[in-house]
C-alpha positions in Angstrom: -0.2 -0.1 -0.2 1.7 3.4 -0.8 -0.2 6.7 1.0 -0.7 6.2 4.9 -4.3 5.0 5.2 -7.0 7.4 6.8 -8.3 7.0 10.3 -10.7 4.2 10.2 -14.2 4.9 9.4 -13.5 7.9 7.7 -15.9 9.3 5.3 -14.9 11.7 2.9 -18.4 12.0 0.6 -20.5 13.8 3.0 -21.8 16.9 4.3 -19.7 18.0 7.8 -21.1 19.6 10.8 -20.5 23.5 10.4 -18.0 23.7 13.5 -15.8 21.6 11.3 -13.0 23.0 9.0 -14.9 21.0 6.0 -18.2 22.4 7.0 -17.0 25.9 7.3 -15.5 25.3 3.7 -18.3 23.8 2.2 -20.7 26.6 4.0 -18.6 29.0 1.9 -18.5 27.2 -1.3 -14.9 27.5 -1.6 -11.5 26.5 -0.7 -8.9 28.7 -0.7 -5.3 26.8 -1.5 -1.7 28.1 -1.4 0.8 27.1 -4.2 4.1 27.7 -4.6 5.4 29.5 -7.6 9.0 28.6 -7.2 8.8 24.9 -7.6 8.3 24.2 -11.2 6.5 21.5 -11.9 5.6 20.8 -8.4 4.0 24.1 -8.2 4.3 27.2 -10.2 2.3 30.1 -12.0 1.8 29.9 -15.8 1.8 32.4 -18.8 -2.0 33.3 -17.6 -1.3 34.0 -13.9 -2.8 30.7 -13.3 -1.6 28.2 -10.1 -0.5 24.8 -12.1 1.4 21.9 -11.2 1.4 18.8 -9.6 0.3 20.3 -6.1 -2.4 22.2 -7.8 -3.8 19.3 -9.0 -4.0 17.5 -5.5 -5.3 21.0 -4.4 -8.4 20.9 -7.2 -8.8 17.4 -6.2 -9.0 17.9 -2.5 -12.2 21.0 -3.6 -13.9 18.3 -5.6 -13.7 16.0 -2.4 -15.7 18.6 -0.7 -17.8 19.5 -3.8 -16.4 23.3 -3.5 -14.6 25.5 -5.9 -10.6 25.7 -5.8 -9.4 29.2 -5.3 -5.6 29.7 -5.3 -3.0 32.2 -3.8 0.5 32.0 -4.8 3.5 33.0 -3.4 7.2 31.6 -2.7 7.2 28.4 -0.7 8.4 30.6 2.2 5.4 33.3 1.6 2.6 30.4 2.0 3.9 28.6 4.8 2.5 30.8 7.3 -0.5 31.6 5.3 -2.7 28.9 6.8 -2.0 30.3 10.5 -3.0 33.8 9.4 -6.2 32.2 8.0 -5.5 33.4 4.4 -5.8 30.2 3.3 -7.3 27.1 4.3 -4.4 24.7 3.1 -1.2 25.6 1.6 1.3 23.3 -0.5 4.8 24.9 -0.1 7.9 23.4 -1.8 9.8 22.6 2.0 11.7 19.8 3.8 9.6 18.6 6.5 12.3 19.3 9.3 11.4 18.4 12.8 11.7 22.1 13.8 9.1 23.1 10.9 7.1 20.1 12.0 6.7 21.6 15.5 5.7 24.8 14.6 3.4 24.3 11.8 0.5 21.6 11.3 1.3 19.4 8.1 -0.3 16.6 6.7 1.5 13.3 5.8 4.1 13.9 2.6 2.3 14.5 -0.7 5.5 13.9 -2.5 9.0 12.6 -1.2 12.2 14.0 -2.9 15.2 13.2 -3.5 18.7 15.2 -4.3 20.1 13.8 -7.6 21.8 15.0 -10.7 20.7 16.3 -13.8 23.7 15.7 -16.8 23.7 15.6 -20.4 22.5 12.7 -22.0 24.8 10.6 -24.2 26.6 7.1 -24.7 28.2 7.2 -21.4 26.4 9.7 -19.4 27.8 10.4 -15.5 25.7 8.7 -13.2 27.1 9.3 -9.6 29.1 11.9 -8.2 32.4 9.9 -8.2 32.3 10.4 -12.0 32.5 14.4 -11.3 35.7 14.1 -9.7 37.9 17.4 -11.3 34.6 18.2 -12.8 32.5 21.5 -12.0 29.0 21.1 -10.6 26.0 23.9 -10.4 24.1 23.4 -6.8 20.8 24.9 -6.7 20.8 27.6 -4.4 18.7 27.7 -1.5 18.1 24.1 -0.7 18.6 23.6 3.0 18.8 19.6 3.0 21.1 19.2 0.3 24.6 17.3 0.4 27.9 19.5 -0.8 29.1 18.0 -3.7 32.6 20.2 -2.9 32.3 18.6 1.1 31.7 15.0 -0.2 34.9 15.2 -3.0 37.1 18.4 -2.8 37.9 18.0 -6.4 34.4 19.0 -7.5 34.2 23.1 -8.2 30.7 23.7 -6.9 28.7 26.2 -8.2 25.7 27.4 -6.1 22.9 29.3 -8.8 19.2 29.8 -9.0 17.8 27.5 -11.2 17.9 29.0 -14.7 21.3 30.1 -14.2 22.4 26.3 -13.7 20.7 25.6 -17.0 22.4 27.7 -18.7 25.9 26.8 -17.5 25.1 23.0 -18.2 23.9 23.9 -21.4 27.0 25.9 -22.1 29.0 23.3 -21.1 30.8 25.3 -17.8 29.6 22.7 -15.5 29.1 18.8 -16.1 26.2 18.2 -14.1 23.6 20.3 -11.9 22.4 18.8 -8.6 19.3 19.7 -6.6 15.9 18.3 -5.5 14.5 15.9 -8.2 11.2 17.8 -9.0 13.2 21.0 -9.9 15.7 19.1 -11.8 12.8 17.8 -13.8 11.6 21.1 -14.2 14.9 21.8 -15.9 15.0 18.9 -18.0 11.6 19.8 -19.5 13.3 22.5 -21.2 15.6 20.1 -23.0 14.2 16.6 -22.7 16.6 15.0 -25.6 19.8 16.9 -24.2 19.4 16.6 -20.3 18.8 13.7 -18.2 18.1 13.1 -14.4 20.3 10.2 -12.9 22.4 9.3 -9.9 21.7 8.0 -6.3 19.2 9.5 -4.0 21.8 11.7 -2.2 19.1 13.0 0.3 15.3 12.0 0.8 12.9 14.9 2.3 9.2 14.9 2.7 7.4 17.6 1.2 3.7 18.0 3.0 0.7 20.2 3.0 0.4 22.9 5.7 -2.6 23.4 7.6 -3.6 25.8 10.8 -2.5 24.5 13.6 -5.0 22.4 15.7 -6.9 21.6 13.0 -7.0 17.8 13.3 -9.8 16.9 12.2 -8.6 18.8 8.8 -5.5 17.1 9.1 -7.2 13.9 9.3 -9.2 14.8 6.2 -6.8 15.5 4.0 -4.4 12.9 4.9 -7.7 11.0 4.0 -7.9 12.6 0.4 -4.3 11.8 -0.3 -4.8 8.0 0.3 -7.8 8.2 -1.8 -6.0 10.6 -4.5 -3.3 7.3 -4.4 -6.4 4.6 -4.4 -8.6 6.3 -7.4 -4.9 6.8 -9.6 -5.5 10.8 -9.1 -2.0 10.6 -7.6 -0.1 9.0 -10.2 -2.0 11.1 -13.1 -1.0 14.3 -11.4 2.7 13.3 -11.1 2.8 12.0 -14.5 1.5 14.9 -15.5 3.9 17.1 -14.1 7.1 15.9 -12.6 7.0 12.6 -14.1 7.5 14.3 -17.7 10.6 15.8 -16.4 12.2 12.9 -14.5 11.4 10.1 -17.2 10.8 7.8 -14.4 7.9 6.0 -12.5 7.9 7.2 -9.2 5.3 5.6 -6.6 3.1 7.7 -3.9 4.7 8.7 -0.6 5.0 5.6 2.2 5.8 8.0 5.5 4.2 9.9 8.2 4.8 13.2 8.8 6.5 12.5 12.0 8.6 10.0 10.0 9.9 12.3 7.3 10.2 15.0 10.4 13.0 12.4 11.9 14.9 12.7 8.8 15.9 16.2 9.7 15.8 16.3 13.4 18.0 19.4 14.0 17.8 22.9 12.5 19.7 23.2 9.2 
């Protein structure tokens, strides 16, 4: 079984009491969802200023289970992280690792995605397949990723350049670096710019759970969201949303998460 099963007896398809978050959303007729605009293709804003991506598809499915309209607010992952606690959104989907300090201060669902740090390299008959193949070469590391492993610390012969994603893409296309390293969903987004030229490869250097954020203390709402994520997996919604976004860039099959919020937080027990 993939996603964590919901609590026994949880019935998603029904009307809820007004005292519950679900009932308030149903009474209102719409749900407000925060989507990251800095995590293509996990979450982004298209040319028409519309929220798109893997997390937006899951948010729309959540709205469908409550039979309400989905309304989106977008911002950086850091910006939308605190919006549930400020009563601006009902739920947010930041592209941030579920560390123990973060889980202590924010109410998270179980992970809706588990990311891994990997490599983006040029495709070819003998591509680079691991950090060991990058000795004495240059690597662009995606800027701002707190859970990443530094290639230069693992192998001092590697020249490491830290930059934002589009700059890293330009560097590898210009052969100024031999690889880009970062979260797999971000590498998938870069590969979508040149799918025949680039490939995501290498070992999983890190593992990080990414979950939805809910207003603290809303235990019934958290259980409902976890139930929706489980149902999305059971009905194939999760897989279709993944295949239409991150999967197109990775070019690999990935199963839904199997870990809980507590297990994800335990991967990073200290401030990074």
